[in-house]
N, C-alpha and C positions, 0 to 999 in steps of 0.2 A: 343387492336385490337382483333377482334373475328376471331378465326380460322374457316375456312369453309372446308367442305368435297369437293371432286372433283365435285360432282353434284351441288354444290351451297347450299345445305341444311346445316343448322347449326348442329354442332356436339353436342352430348349429354354430352360432357366433356368440360365445360367452365371453364377456369382458374379462373375467378372471383367467380364462385360458389364454387369451391374447396377452394379458399382462404377464402371466407366467412365462409365456414363450419369449416375450421381449426381455424379461429379466434373465432368463436362461441364455438368450443370445448374447446379452451383455456380459454375463459370466464367462461364456465361451470365448468371446473376443478378448476380454482381459486376460484370461488364462493363456490364450494363444500368444498374446503380446509378451506376457511375463516369461513364457517358456523359451522365448528366443534368447534370453539372457543366460541360459544354462546349457551346458554341452549335451548333445544327444546321448541318451542312455543314463543320464544322471538321475538320482532319486527324485529331485524336485521337478525335473521335467516330466518324469513318469507320473508323479502325483498330479501335476497340472493337466496332463493328458487324461488321467482318470476323472478329474473334475469335469473336463469338457464332455467326456463320454457320459458321465452321470447326469449332467444338465440336459444333454440330448435325450437320454432315456426318460428323464422326468417329463419332458414335453411329449414324447411319443406315448407314454403310458397315460398321461392326462387326457390327451386327445382320444385315445382308444376308449377310455372310460366314458368320455363325453359322448362318443358315437353310440355307445350302448343305450344312452338315454334318449336318443332321437326317435321321432316317429318314423313310420314305414317309408314315406316319400323321401324324407331327409336322409335316411339310411341308404336308400337306392341311389340318391344323388352322390353321396359319399363313396359308395361302392363303385359307381361308374367313374368317379374322379380318380380313385385309387387305382382302378384297372388301367385307366388312361396313363397315369403316372408310371405304373409298373411297366407297361408295354413301351412307353416312350423312352424311359430310362434304359431299358434293354436294347432298344433300337439305337439310341445314341452311343451307348458304351460299346456294343458289338460293332456297330458301323464304324466308329472311330478306331476301334481295334484293327479292323481291316485296312483303314487308311494309314495307320502306323506301320502296318506290314508293307504297305506300298511306299513308305518313305516319309510320311508326315511326322513331325516331332511327337514324342510321347508326352502325355500330360499326367498330372497327379490326380487320378480318379478318386483317391481317398478324400480329397477335399471338395471335389466337384459333384460326386454322385448325389449326396444329400441335397444340396441346393437345387440340382436339376430335378430331383424327385418332387421337391416342394413346389417349384415353379410349375412343373407339369400338372401336379395335383390342383393348384390354383386355377390353371387354365381348364382342367377337367371339370372343376366345380362350376365355372362360368358356362361351359358348354352344356353340362347336364341341367343346370338351372334353367337355361334358355329353352331346353327341350321340354321341361315339365311346367312351364308357365301356363 
């Protein structure tokens, strides 16, 4: 059963989306752990990487579909949060790129960009919600 706000609009927090995201996160973690047992470039390791990518894509598409169902204010909050995450991730990645050029150690952005975007999106949602209270 879907929880609804007082106004009748759908909430941006759907238990099914959260459960799906947690399930997909578990799938990605298990696939990452299993892939360590196979050599780089092996067919099984590639299949496990594809499973991780598919789980990530499923969460992204589900969230995008859910955003389309939100009311105008909730969409505005999500847009501002996504803009904050987009800009923040760009600043982090390019800023650290300059620092690598100055001598700091390089890091694996392939594994850090998505968690950084999600964390910045969550912060952006908190900031935007506070603004529209």
